[in-house]
C-alpha atoms as an extended CHARMM CRD file, in Angstrom:
* protein
*
       106  EXT
         1         1  MET       CA            -46.2610000000      103.5700000000        7.1830000000  PROA      1               0.0000000000
         2         2  VAL       CA            -44.7660000000      102.9830000000        3.7420000000  PROA      2               0.0000000000
         3         3  LYS       CA            -44.2980000000       99.3180000000        2.8390000000  PROA      3               0.0000000000
         4         4  LYS       CA            -41.5780000000       98.3640000000        0.3660000000  PROA      4               0.0000000000
         5         5  LEU       CA            -42.1400000000       95.4440000000       -1.9980000000  PROA      5               0.0000000000
         6         6  HSD       CA            -39.6670000000       93.5130000000       -4.1200000000  PROA      6               0.0000000000
         7         7  VAL       CA            -40.9070000000       92.6840000000       -7.6200000000  PROA      7               0.0000000000
         8         8  GLY       CA            -38.9600000000       90.0340000000       -9.5150000000  PROA      8               0.0000000000
         9         9  ASN       CA            -38.9230000000       88.3070000000      -12.9090000000  PROA      9               0.0000000000
        10        10  LEU       CA            -39.9380000000       91.4600000000      -14.7560000000  PROA      10              0.0000000000
        11        11  ALA       CA            -39.8400000000       91.6600000000      -18.5390000000  PROA      11              0.0000000000
        12        12  TYR       CA            -37.0320000000       93.9060000000      -19.7590000000  PROA      12              0.0000000000
        13        13  SER       CA            -39.6630000000       96.1580000000      -21.3590000000  PROA      13              0.0000000000
        14        14  VAL       CA            -41.2420000000       97.1230000000      -18.0020000000  PROA      14              0.0000000000
        15        15  SER       CA            -40.8380000000      100.8010000000      -17.1490000000  PROA      15              0.0000000000
        16        16  ASP       CA            -41.2170000000      102.6220000000      -13.8420000000  PROA      16              0.0000000000
        17        17  ASP       CA            -44.5580000000      103.9970000000      -15.0470000000  PROA      17              0.0000000000
        18        18  SER       CA            -45.9880000000      100.6460000000      -16.1540000000  PROA      18              0.0000000000
        19        19  LEU       CA            -44.9200000000       99.1010000000      -12.8320000000  PROA      19              0.0000000000
        20        20  LYS       CA            -46.5780000000      101.9540000000      -10.9290000000  PROA      20              0.0000000000
        21        21  ASN       CA            -49.7800000000      101.5660000000      -12.9790000000  PROA      21              0.0000000000
        22        22  ALA       CA            -49.9590000000       97.8290000000      -12.2540000000  PROA      22              0.0000000000
        23        23  PHE       CA            -49.7350000000       98.3940000000       -8.4880000000  PROA      23              0.0000000000
        24        24  SER       CA            -51.8690000000      101.5470000000       -8.2960000000  PROA      24              0.0000000000
        25        25  GLN       CA            -55.0650000000       99.5360000000       -8.7650000000  PROA      25              0.0000000000
        26        26  PHE       CA            -54.4770000000       98.1560000000       -5.2470000000  PROA      26              0.0000000000
        27        27  GLY       CA            -53.7070000000      101.4360000000       -3.4780000000  PROA      27              0.0000000000
        28        28  SER       CA            -51.5380000000      104.5030000000       -3.3940000000  PROA      28              0.0000000000
        29        29  VAL       CA            -48.0570000000      103.9250000000       -4.8230000000  PROA      29              0.0000000000
        30        30  GLU       CA            -45.3930000000      106.1440000000       -3.2700000000  PROA      30              0.0000000000
        31        31  SER       CA            -42.7160000000      105.0420000000       -5.7540000000  PROA      31              0.0000000000
        32        32  ALA       CA            -42.0330000000      102.3640000000       -8.3560000000  PROA      32              0.0000000000
        33        33  THR       CA            -38.5240000000      101.7490000000       -9.6230000000  PROA      33              0.0000000000
        34        34  VAL       CA            -37.1760000000       99.2090000000      -12.1010000000  PROA      34              0.0000000000
        35        35  ILE       CA            -33.5140000000       98.5380000000      -11.3140000000  PROA      35              0.0000000000
        36        36  ARG       CA            -31.2840000000       99.1620000000      -14.3230000000  PROA      36              0.0000000000
        37        37  ASP       CA            -27.6800000000       98.4080000000      -15.2190000000  PROA      37              0.0000000000
        38        38  LYS       CA            -25.5670000000      101.5450000000      -14.7410000000  PROA      38              0.0000000000
        39        39  ILE       CA            -23.6420000000      101.1340000000      -17.9810000000  PROA      39              0.0000000000
        40        40  SER       CA            -26.1480000000       99.7460000000      -20.4720000000  PROA      40              0.0000000000
        41        41  GLY       CA            -29.3290000000      101.1600000000      -18.9170000000  PROA      41              0.0000000000
        42        42  ARG       CA            -31.0140000000       97.8000000000      -19.4940000000  PROA      42              0.0000000000
        43        43  SER       CA            -33.4210000000       96.4930000000      -16.8700000000  PROA      43              0.0000000000
        44        44  LYS       CA            -32.0240000000       93.8980000000      -14.4830000000  PROA      44              0.0000000000
        45        45  GLY       CA            -35.4410000000       92.2110000000      -14.3450000000  PROA      45              0.0000000000
        46        46  PHE       CA            -36.4870000000       93.3370000000      -10.8750000000  PROA      46              0.0000000000
        47        47  GLY       CA            -37.6320000000       96.4330000000       -9.0600000000  PROA      47              0.0000000000
        48        48  PHE       CA            -39.1710000000       97.9070000000       -5.9490000000  PROA      48              0.0000000000
        49        49  VAL       CA            -42.5730000000       99.4060000000       -5.2270000000  PROA      49              0.0000000000
        50        50  GLU       CA            -43.4560000000      101.4090000000       -2.1300000000  PROA      50              0.0000000000
        51        51  MET       CA            -47.1070000000      101.2590000000       -1.1140000000  PROA      51              0.0000000000
        52        52  SER       CA            -48.6810000000      103.7370000000        1.3410000000  PROA      52              0.0000000000
        53        53  THR       CA            -50.0180000000      101.2000000000        3.8380000000  PROA      53              0.0000000000
        54        54  GLU       CA            -49.4220000000       97.6230000000        4.8960000000  PROA      54              0.0000000000
        55        55  GLU       CA            -52.9800000000       96.7130000000        3.9100000000  PROA      55              0.0000000000
        56        56  GLU       CA            -52.4730000000       97.9840000000        0.3540000000  PROA      56              0.0000000000
        57        57  ALA       CA            -49.1330000000       96.1880000000        0.1480000000  PROA      57              0.0000000000
        58        58  SER       CA            -50.6800000000       92.9160000000        1.3640000000  PROA      58              0.0000000000
        59        59  LEU       CA            -53.4740000000       93.1910000000       -1.2000000000  PROA      59              0.0000000000
        60        60  ALA       CA            -50.9740000000       93.9040000000       -3.9960000000  PROA      60              0.0000000000
        61        61  ILE       CA            -48.9000000000       90.8640000000       -2.9910000000  PROA      61              0.0000000000
        62        62  GLU       CA            -51.9970000000       88.6650000000       -2.8640000000  PROA      62              0.0000000000
        63        63  LYS       CA            -53.2890000000       89.7950000000       -6.2710000000  PROA      63              0.0000000000
        64        64  LEU       CA            -50.0660000000       90.2870000000       -8.2360000000  PROA      64              0.0000000000
        65        65  ASN       CA            -47.6870000000       87.5870000000       -6.9790000000  PROA      65              0.0000000000
        66        66  LYS       CA            -47.3090000000       84.9230000000       -9.6740000000  PROA      66              0.0000000000
        67        67  SER       CA            -49.4790000000       86.9080000000      -12.0820000000  PROA      67              0.0000000000
        68        68  SER       CA            -48.6900000000       87.5280000000      -15.7400000000  PROA      68              0.0000000000
        69        69  PHE       CA            -47.3250000000       91.0030000000      -16.4510000000  PROA      69              0.0000000000
        70        70  GLU       CA            -46.0630000000       92.0370000000      -19.8940000000  PROA      70              0.0000000000
        71        71  GLY       CA            -45.5790000000       88.4120000000      -20.8820000000  PROA      71              0.0000000000
        72        72  ARG       CA            -43.7930000000       87.1210000000      -17.7700000000  PROA      72              0.0000000000
        73        73  THR       CA            -44.8410000000       85.7170000000      -14.4110000000  PROA      73              0.0000000000
        74        74  MET       CA            -43.7880000000       88.2940000000      -11.8430000000  PROA      74              0.0000000000
        75        75  PHE       CA            -43.0850000000       87.5480000000       -8.2190000000  PROA      75              0.0000000000
        76        76  VAL       CA            -44.0410000000       90.0500000000       -5.5190000000  PROA      76              0.0000000000
        77        77  SER       CA            -42.9560000000       89.8790000000       -1.8790000000  PROA      77              0.0000000000
        78        78  GLU       CA            -42.0640000000       92.1150000000        1.0280000000  PROA      78              0.0000000000
        79        79  SER       CA            -38.6340000000       93.5920000000        0.6070000000  PROA      79              0.0000000000
        80        80  ARG       CA            -36.1640000000       92.1820000000        3.1290000000  PROA      80              0.0000000000
        81        81  MET       CA            -34.4940000000       95.5700000000        3.2910000000  PROA      81              0.0000000000
        82        82  ALA       CA            -37.7850000000       97.4120000000        3.8890000000  PROA      82              0.0000000000
        83        83  SER       CA            -36.6970000000       98.7100000000        7.2760000000  PROA      83              0.0000000000
        84        84  GLY       CA            -33.6300000000      100.3040000000        5.7460000000  PROA      84              0.0000000000
        85        85  GLY       CA            -31.5560000000       98.1240000000        8.0010000000  PROA      85              0.0000000000
        86        86  GLY       CA            -29.1610000000       95.4350000000        7.0910000000  PROA      86              0.0000000000
        87        87  SER       CA            -25.7740000000       94.5250000000        8.3100000000  PROA      87              0.0000000000
        88        88  ARG       CA            -22.8340000000       96.3130000000        6.7950000000  PROA      88              0.0000000000
        89        89  ARG       CA            -19.3340000000       95.3300000000        7.7100000000  PROA      89              0.0000000000
        90        90  SER       CA            -16.7320000000       98.0010000000        8.1540000000  PROA      90              0.0000000000
        91        91  PHE       CA            -13.3310000000       97.9180000000        6.4720000000  PROA      91              0.0000000000
        92        92  ASP       CA            -11.7680000000       96.5720000000        9.6630000000  PROA      92              0.0000000000
        93        93  ASP       CA            -14.2350000000       93.6660000000        9.7970000000  PROA      93              0.0000000000
        94        94  ARG       CA            -12.9030000000       92.1520000000        6.5770000000  PROA      94              0.0000000000
        95        95  ASP       CA            -11.4850000000       88.6450000000        6.6710000000  PROA      95              0.0000000000
        96        96  ASP       CA             -8.0230000000       89.8310000000        5.6940000000  PROA      96              0.0000000000
        97        97  ASP       CA             -5.6870000000       92.5520000000        6.9050000000  PROA      97              0.0000000000
        98        98  ARG       CA             -4.9060000000       95.6140000000        4.8600000000  PROA      98              0.0000000000
        99        99  ASP       CA             -1.7870000000       93.9380000000        3.4860000000  PROA      99              0.0000000000
       100       100  GLY       CA             -3.8640000000       91.0110000000        2.1530000000  PROA      100             0.0000000000
       101       101  ARG       CA             -2.8980000000       88.3680000000        4.7170000000  PROA      101             0.0000000000
       102       102  ARG       CA             -5.7170000000       86.2930000000        6.2040000000  PROA      102             0.0000000000
       103       103  ARG       CA             -6.5630000000       86.9160000000        9.8140000000  PROA      103             0.0000000000
       104       104  SER       CA             -6.7310000000       84.0530000000       12.2320000000  PROA      104             0.0000000000
       105       105  PRO       CA            -10.2190000000       82.5750000000       12.7300000000  PROA      105             0.0000000000
       106       106  ARG       CA            -12.3420000000       84.3060000000       15.3070000000  PROA      106             0.0000000000
């Protein structure tokens, strides 16, 4: 089962490839992505890495969390959205009606 990790506090110089290389020493990396601003293309300072197994992911967290990477201390943890879940509210669940008036409290 693929395990998704959140990697924070990345230097702006970190690329997808350098992130993948850092994690590959602890197992098979399915994907490594640095999140970038859509307009400027500049890194937002965090990314995601998908490891092949939970054991590899746990080892990567243990070894890389709070370690120095390209001049910054990166933080590695399990992604909270790893299951692909999450709660999304529909348009009708908004706190106001379509005309902008607030609904009464629930």
